[in-house]
Structures are given as C-alpha cells and as structure tokens.
C-alpha positions, 0 to 999 in steps of 0.5 A: 897905871894909877889914873891921874896920879899926883894930879888934882881931881877938881876941874878948874874954873879956867877950863870952862871958858875954852870948853864953852867956846869949843862947844859953840863952834861945834854947835854952829858947824854944818855937816858931819865932817865939819862937826867932828873936826870941831869936836876934835879941835875942841878937845885939843883946845880944852884939854892937854891932848893934842892929837885927836881922831874920830872914827865913825859908823856912817850908817846904823850898825855898819860893818865898817867904821871910818876915821874921818876927822884927825887933828895932830901932827902930820905923821898922825893925820897921814897915818889915820885919816880915811882909814877904816876898821871893822866893827868887831875889831873896834869892839875888841880894841875897846875891851882892852885897857883900863876903865877911866869912867866911860873912857878906856886907857890902854897902856900896853904896846899890844895892838888889835888886829884890824885897827890902825895905830900910829905911835909917834916917837918921843922921849918920855919924861922920867916921872911916875905919871909920864905919858909913854909912846904906846899910851892911848885914851879912847872914848867909845861912842854909844848911841842910846840904844847901845850901838857903838857908833864910833870912837874918840881917840886921844894922844900926846898930852902937853907937858908929857904927863897923864892929864888930871882926872877932870880932863876926862870929864871934858873928854866925855862931854865932847864924846857925847857931842860926837854921838849927837853929831853922828846920829843927827848926820844919819837922820839928815842923810836918811831924810835926804835919801827919803827926799830923793826917793820921793823925788824919784817916785814923784818924777816917775809918777809925773812921767807916767801921768804925762805918758798917760795924758799923751796916750789919752790925747793920742787916742782922743785924736785918733778917735776924732780923725778919719783914718783914710785921709787924716782929716777930722771925722764927724765926731770932731766936726760936730764938737768944733761946730758946737763950740763955735755956736756956743760962743755965738761965733758967726759960722759958715758950713759947707757940705761937699760931695765929689761928682761921679765918685761912684763911677771912679770906684766902679771903673778903676776900683776902690784903691784908686777911689781911696787915692782920690779921697786922700789927694783931695783931702790933702789939697783941702787941708793945705788950701783951707788951713785957715778954716776952723775945721776941714772934715771927711763926713763919710764916703766922698762927703767933706764938710768945712766950717769957716768961723767969722764968715757971714753971707757977704763972704760966702761967694768968695769962700765957695770959690776957694773950696771949688778951686781946691777940689778942681785945681788939677787932675788927680794922678794915680796908677797912670791915670789923670782924673778930673775931680769936681764937687757939688757944694752946699753952704749955709750961714749962722750969724751967731745971734743968741736970740732965739737960738737952739742949743749948740747941739741942736743948731749944729744938727740943723746947720749940717742938715741944711748944708746937706740939702743945699749940696744935694740941690746943687748936685741935682741942678748940675745933673739937670744941666748936664742932661740938657747939654747931652740932649742938645748934642743929639742930632 
C-alpha cells in the first residue's frame, strides 16, 4: 500500500503543541508502567491513532515480553493488556509488512503464531487510502546495542484513513521515548536489586558481627567466671578491683576462707564439698548483690569488694558477710553441715596522693586481706584450742 497516499508529507505547526505537552507528561511520569501509559496516551493525543499498545521486555534479552500499557476501546484493552509473547515470535512478527521508515506497516490479514492480535470490527471507508480492519502499524523498540526491548503498536486512526507520513515521525519520537523509559526502568530495577543485595549482605554481616560479639562476650564471661560456683573468678576480681582503684573509689576488700573445709572433704568426699561451695556461693551472691564483686578466689577462698565503703562501715560489712556464710546449715545428701568462715578486711580510701598503680595497689590489698584473714583464722584456732583444754578434767 502506498504510504500516506494522497496526504501531505510536512508536519503542520499545529501538531507541535500536542506533542510537546504529551512529552512533558511522559517526562514527569514515575515508574515504567506510568511512563509507558503516558507514551501511549501521548500517541493518541498527538496523532490520529486511537488505539495504542506497548509491549516490553522487562529484563535484558528476556525470552518473554509483556504488554503492560494499552489505550483504546474496551475490546482492545481487555484483549491485549497483560498478554505475553515470545521474543522469537515478536521478531518474526516485525519482519513482516512494509517498512515506513523505522516503522512496520502490516496490511495483510495473516497472523503470527504466538502474537495476540485484536482486530476491531468496523466498516471501512470506500476510498483508496482507507484504513482497513486488518491493518496494523508497529514501531520496533531497539536499544542502542541492537536488543529488541519491545514494540509500540497503533490502530484505528481517526477519520478512517491512513495518516499522513509526518505522523510517522511523531510515532518514532514516542518510540524513542519508550526505549529510554524501558532502559531507565531496567537500570532502576537493577539499582534496587543491587541495593537489596547490599542490604541483605549488610544484614548478614551485622548478624555475623553481632553473633561474633555475643560469642566473644560469652567467652570473655566464661573466662571470668568460676565454673563450679558461677561467681567471678580471680581474673574478673582483679579487673574489677583495678577499675575501682583507677577511678580513686574508696573500697573495702574482704578475704574469706571456710572453716574446717578440708575436714568436710576428707570426711564426706569432694562431691559434698563441691555442694557446700555452690550453696555458699549462691548465698553470698544473693545476700551481697549490692557489692562491686563477689568472687571465688580458689579452693574454699572467697573475696568480696565493696565500693564506697570506708573504715567506719567495715564492722557492718563484716557482719553481713559473716551472716551470709552462717545463715543456716547446708543440707546435702542427708547431711546438715554448719558453715562458717574466717574473714580478713582491708580498706583503701581512694586517695590518689602517693598511690601505687592500680595493678600494684590491687595486689597489695589482696595480700593484706589474705594476711588479715589468716591472722583471724589463727586467732580463732587458738581460742578453740584453749576451749578444748578447758574441757579436760
């Protein structure tokens, strides 16, 4: 068929206004589907064609292409919208017909397998350039690298005649805009996917980091806990004491040693001895929870650190600790064992003048408290010995 037979070949100035307004709408649309609808509506407002469909490959070289924007009659919209076709079928479809510049005009009633076609029924004009029911104008959408990214399809021109050749130029402009929209949408989608991937990787790294921190915290805690009693061990004891001394906080250090613990172990076995240590540790932790640190130093030795405690408060602190040890007998394996302890207490005022390093001062305080405790134990042993001699007739 003769392209634009009997029609003008020059674009009238009156056509520029609708094209400019339509392109402004296209450029302000957000998202692929909205942009392609703006393009389809731009074709209908800028050219005689009243039925326009846009088919697009959402991903590069996708095997399937989807028709996602259709403007026209209800019959055309319902028949074409959301249909799909294979890439090979679309390429075969575009090979047929007559070349109108970059466009393809199909005038025959033949259909291409795999391509959905809707031909509205109408009575054509009885003129040489009449638009017939099986006519179809397509604009292939090619990316700069030659990929077929979609197709713009036109039908049903107003007036029932084949539009003038200048109309094809307008269609080509909108086809170019469709290609840009498709490629931009792909880039946007790729950016979103990349961001989602980064977010997933970030979340995975954060989870791994959190897990590692928790593991390290757990390991750090485990290396600073006495496995038998759950109290702080000597490592944590030294760290806490050095922290308080470095901050020049007044502290009281109390060294405790269970009385006659060796006898308990020798008489009843280590399992009973271990239970005595566990029960004692639990009582100390419960009754002295306000202290800065309650630790098992080794064997049957316990050490308590009280922050903000000076010499005037020492007697009251010693009484609390003594009561925690001897509150009631330890019951285990049918036994009721009385538990008491020898205590040794030393205080540090926290005065920074002339003070040794925190580590050095901590060592001194622990040694002094240890000596005080053993002095107390020897004193109690002497008293017990004198009491025993007094019982001899």
